[in-house]
N, C-alpha and C positions, 0 to 999 in steps of 0.2 A: 505494499500498500504506499509506504513511504517511497520509494522509488515511482509509481504510477504519478504521486502527487509533486515530484520534482519535478519530473519528464510534463505533466501540465503546467508549471510554474513555467518552465525553461517556454515551452510555445505559446504560453499566452503572453508573455513579456510584450510591450508595448512601446520597448524603445525601436526608435527607427532613426534612421539618416536626415536628417535636412542639409546637407552637402555632403561631398567628397572630401574625403579626409585629407589632412594635412598637415604638413611637416613644418614645425614652425622649430628657432630656436631661443634660447634663455640667453638673455646679455648681461653678466656678470661686472663687477668694479673690483675685485681683488685685484687689481694691476698697477706694479710699480710705472708702469709708463702707459697709462690706458690710451689709445688711440680716441682721438679727437670724435665728438658727433659725425661731425661731417666725413671722416675716416669710415667710421663704422658703419653709416649710411651706403658709404660707395661700394664697401664687401660685400653689404646685402643686396646692392644690387647687382652686383657683377655676379654673384651664387646664386640671382633670383628667389631670394630669399621674401617671400612673402606676410610670415605671421613672425612676431616677435614678441618674449615676455620680458618685460623689465622688469627688475627688483625691488625700484621704487617708481620715482614718477620725475622724474628728471628733466627740468624745463628745457634745459640745451639737445639734451636727446629727442626731445616729442618737440621741438622748435624742428630739428633737422629732418624728421620723420614725415615731416607735413609736406602735401602735395605729393605724396609717393606713392599713394595708393597701400604701403603697408598698414599689414593690419595689426593691432597694436594691443598688447595686454598691459597695463599697466599694473602696479602693486601699493598696496597699505602697508609699510614696513611695521614687522611687528612691535618694536618700539613707541607704534604712535595707533595699536591696536585699543588699549585700553581707556586713553582718551576718546576716540572715534567711538566705541560702544558704552560709554555712558554718555555722549552726549549729540542728540542729533546735530548740533547746532555745529558741532564741531567737526560731525562729517558733511555737513552741507558747506562749510567753507574747505575741506578738504576738495569734495568734489569740483565747488568753483574754480579753486585753484588751478585743480590740477588735470579736472577732464573738459569742463566748460569751456576756459579758457583758452583750448586745444581745439576743440573739433568745430567744425566739423573740416578744416584743414588736414590736421592728426585723425588718420583713421581709427579710431580708438574705441575697440568693442566688447572688452573684457575691463573686470577689475579684478584682481584677484586680493580677497581681504586674509595678509598675514600670510605665512607661510609654516605647514605645519605645525600648528598653534597647540592640537591635542597633546601630541609627544613634545614639544621645544618649550609650550610657554603654556605650561599647562591653569596657572594660576588666573589666564586671561578667558581660558576655555569659556564661563558664566559668561562671556560679556560679547563672545565671538556672534553667537546669530543676531543679537542684537546691531552688533558692529553691520553686520549683512542688511540687516532692515533699513538701518539709518541711512545709507550710504545708496542702497535702492530707491527710498522714498527723496532722496534730492534729486537722484536723474529724473525721475518720475519728474517733478515738479520744474524742471529741466527742460522736458518732451524728451527724454536721451533713452529711456529704458526700455524702447522697442529695438535699439540699436547696441545696448552695451551691456553684455550679461553682468550679473553679479554672483563670485562664489569664491572657494577659500581651498586650499591646496592640500591635502594632506598625505602625510606617509602612508605605502602599504602595510607599514607595520601595526595599524590599526585592526586589519584583517587580523583576524585567530583563526586558527585551524585552513591556513589557507587550498592548503591540496587533502581530498580534492576540492575543487574549488566549489562544489556543488553543496557541500557541509560547511562551510566559509559562513566566519559571523563579526560582525563589529566586536569588540572588546564592548561588554554592557557597562561596562562600567561610564562609561562617553554617552551612554544611550539618554540622558535631561539632554545632551547638547545635538546628539546624533538624530535626533528625531524630529527636534521640527526644522534641523537644519535639514534635510530629506523635503522636507515639509515646503520649507522655503523655495529651494530650487525645484522642485514639482510646479509650486503656484506661478514662478518667476520664469518660467519655460527655460531653465540654467542649465548647466549641467555639474554633474561631480568629477572635479578635480584630481588628478592621483598622483602620486611621484612614485614610479616604479623602476626599479633598479636591480634587474637580476644579478649583477654584480656582486652582488651584498647577499642576494641569497645563496647565491652559488658557494662566496667565501665563507657563509657560515652552515654551511650545510654538510662538512668534514664529509666529504668526498661522495656524498647521497646523490648531489645535482650532477651530471654530466656537464663537461664543461658545453661539449656540443647542442646541450638542449640549453644551453642558457643563451647560445651566440647564435642561434637560430638556424644551428648546422643542419643538413638531412640526417633525418632519423631512419632506421629500419624499420617497416612496422612493429616487429616485434620489441622494440625497444622505446616504441612513442607511449607515456603514460596516457592510462585511461582511468576515466572517473566511471568506477563502477558503480555507481548511480543512475549516472545516464547514461553510460558507454559512451561518452564524448570522448576523443582520439587529441592529447595535445601534445604538440612538436617543439614547445617554446615556453620558458619560462614566464616572458611578458603575458602570453595570453593566459596563459593559468590564474597570473594576479589581474589581470583586468577582468575573468570572471569569475573568480572570486568575490571582487568587489560587488558587481552585479549580482550573485547568488546571495551576497552580505546585504543588500540591500533590498531584495526579495524578501527575506527574512523579515524586514521591516515594513512589508506591503508597499514596498517602491517599486516599480517597474517600468516607471517611463522615464528615467532622469539617464540621459545619456554619459557616457563615461570620456573627459578630456586628460588623455596624460601630459600634465605639465612639466615633468622631466623626466630624463631619460636618459642612460648613455654609459659607458666604457672608459674608465681612465688606460690612456698610453704609457703609463711608466708610474712605476711603485715601487718600496721598501723591499728590501731583502724578504720580508715577510707576504710580500706580496706579488708572488712569482708569474702571476697570470694577467695583470696589470701591463701589457706590452702594448707597441702598436699594432701588431698584426690583430690581435684581438679585438681591439676598440675599432680598429677597422673592418673587421668582420661582422662585430656584432652593431655600430652605428649604419653600415652599407647594407645589413639585412635589416635591420629595423625600419631604415628608408623605403627600401621596395618594400619589405611586408605591409607598411601602413599606406602607401601611392595606390598600390595594387587593389584598393579597399578590400583585403583579403576578409577582412573582422575578425573576432575569433570562433572559438568553436559554439558557444552558447549565439554569439548572434553574427552568425556569417554574414557578409556584405556590408556587414555595417557599421561606418565609419569609426575609424578611433583616433581619431588625429591627437598629433604628438610634438611636444616640443624636448625637441635632443637637447640634453645640459652636456655641454654650451657651446657658445660661440667662442670663447676665446680660453686658453689655456689663462690660469688664476695664479701667480707666483705668493701672493701674498697672504693668501689661504694660511693658516695652522692645520696641525696633522700632520698624517704622513704622508709620503711624497704623493701618491694617486689623489690627495686633493686638489693639487697645483695643477695637474695633468688631465683634465676631464676635455679639453678644449677641441674644438676642429682645426686654429689658427692657434697661431703665435699672435703677440701684439703687433706685429709689423704684419699681420695680415698673411704670413706666411702658412699654408695647409700643415700641419700638423703631420699629414700623413695624404695620401690621395683615397677618397673612396672609392668601392667596388659597385657601378650605380648603372653599368650597361643596360638599358631597357627600364631604368624605373624612371625616366623622365631627367629634367632638369634641375631640378632644387637640391642645391647643397650638393650637388656632385660636383666636387671641386676639382674634377677633372674636367669640367666646363669651360674652365680659364686654358684648357690644352696644355696642361703643365708637365712638357714631357721634353725631354732633354738626350742630346746626343754627347756620348763621354767616349774616353778612350775605354776598348777594352782590358779587360784586368790579364796582363800577362803576354799583351800583343809585344812580337817583336819591335823591341827599339831601333832597326834604322827603318824600318818602314810608318814608324812612327812619324820619323824623323820626316820621311817623303813627303807622307801626308800631310803633315804639320806644312812644310813645306810649297805645297802645292795650294793649300788654302790660304796661307798667307799672299798668296803671289798672285797665279791662276786663278782661282778660285775668290779673288778679291775681299777677301776677306776682311774689314778692319780691324787691325792686330796689334794697334799701339796700347792698350791696354797691359800687352803683355812686355812691353818694354821697363828696361831699368827704373824704379822709382814711381812705377805705375801702379794701379790698385790691383789688377790681378798679374804682377811679377813674380811674386811670392804665392807656391812651392817655387822655386826656380829649378824644376824637372821637366824631362818630355813627356812625361805622363800628365801633368797639370797642364802646361803648354798646348799641350795637342788637343787637350779635353775643351779647352777653351775656345779653339781655332773651330774644332770640330761641329761645336754646338752652334758658334757663330756662323756657319753655313749652312748647317744645319735650318734656322732657326731665320737668315736671308731667304731660302728656299719655300719657306713656306711651307715645311716640312716635308716634304713630297717625299713620295715609295721612293728609296734608291738614295738618300740624299744623307742617310746616317751608316756608311758603307765601307769607306774610304779604304776598298781591298781588304774588307775582313777586319779591320782592327780598330773598330769603331762600334759601339750597339746603344739603342735606346734607352734609358729610363726614366721613371716620374721623381725621381729623387732629385732636387735641385741641388748642382753643385756650387752654388755661389756661394760664398764665404767671406767673411770680416765685413771688408769697400769693395769687394771685387764681384761686381755684380751681373751676372750672367745672362745673355741675352736669351730673351724670353722670360725668366724671372717675373712671378707676379710681382716681386717687390721687397726689398729689406729695408732697413733703415730710414722706414714712415713711409716706401712708396708703396702705394696699393691698387688693387687691380685692376684702377681707370687710369694710370697714368699711361705717359706714352711707354711705346715698344722700347725697347733696348734696342733690341734688332738691327744691325746696320741694313741702312735701306738697300732695297733689293738693284734699284738704277744707281748705285754707289757705283763709281769707278776707279775707288781706290783703294791704297791697299796700303796696309802699318808696316812692310818689309817690303824688300824685292824677292821674287822666286829666287830659290837657291837652289830648289829639286821641282824638276817638271814631273808631276806623279803621273807614273806609268809610264817613261819614257825611256827608263831604262838605264841611263849615265848622266853623269856630272855634264849642264852645260856651261857656255859660256858667261851664264849669269852669276856662274858660282866664281868666275874671275872679278865680275865689275862688283862683287858684294865685298871679298874682302879688299879692294881698292877702294871702296867707301871707306870700311872700317879703318884701313890705312889713314885715308885722307882727312876723317873726322874724331877718329879716336873713339868711332862708336864700336859697342859691344854689340851683336848683328844675335838676336835671338832667335832666329833661325837657322844659324849654322852652329848656334854653341857645341850642339846636342850630337853631331855629324862624329 
């Protein structure tokens, strides 16, 4: 009978999708060198990010987001919650200053009131629903309640017995808050905000949760987790947590409030006690998450129902305290460089940081030095690459070796030729990579930018119309022998006491 009842509740749920699922990003501010709001918006545009969540309502950021069409969730910081929850006037002033003053130019679509209040600031829990209602009343007074939803993000730790999902329920000690909160969300047509972190579930499972299950990697049918009550198959932790929240709401007789995941991600670096916080795992998790969301896959309980998700987070935040992983959840560093290139083929363009076409041509490891020298001479000569950055005293002179210099020249040619097929070969001594070889002040052509340069900056690649070269050709690639230009090169070195970077490695 219990199974039949659960199956009835499963099929009777009234949750519906009112739009396709979207991927957004959280923008934190715990950076020692925080990019300017203008730079942040430039990165958002370059990555086709149309949804952002701010952890406050920073005026400069909201002004920079004006007239971009980007949908913005602003937040009431936790430290302001008590004041707003105890005073309708305080809430009205907050809305007037941080919302009304910016719409419609800035497309504010939601207000997140606090963050994980029940688990991080429990003394404010008694006024949480009041804060939501006061904020909503201020929106009604400004005729903005139809455009802007009000909710509050929760930690998934408020869900107990989350597997099997059909048996999940909210911590009963929070019923005095959760019941009126859900009724408020239901009556205002808002959504349940949930922070979902399979990384922590995996780390805390002591090996019970397989890494593949946490990372959305394909599992054989016999490895999938099955809810014995509903016979639903779960292939990843993310879906199981979201469905656990749906079932927990059903347990409180609420079946028509959709879930928005306000935070999810995976750290790219960790301490020795965090061996699975790696670039590869972060890339796999976020790439698979984005694909899963944008395909409108839904969850086993609600297939094809949007589970819109904000990735935590846009930037690595070096000022965060705690373990190394706390500083390394970002998709980009403070200079706007991708921490890793997402694998998003077929998943659309949003947040595919390979949409900036970040591929480079580099010297192949272990390549023959004489062949590298010949290819370098050709690139800087007949190839018409501007190799002036490799001269002594220039930004890319160091490291002073054939591999580094040929890598720069190969890539400059590759970028100059618009990455056309066959332009990164150089008789087998070059290869394509997605890792930006820029270093220090040496910015490689095609780089999205370092040292404050962002993806909307002018390309650093030499013009394809350029007829100049950084040095005279010393070795014609494929000619098989020295030419008279060698003699010219040495004569020029003697006359002007110059060091020829094209010749010194032969």
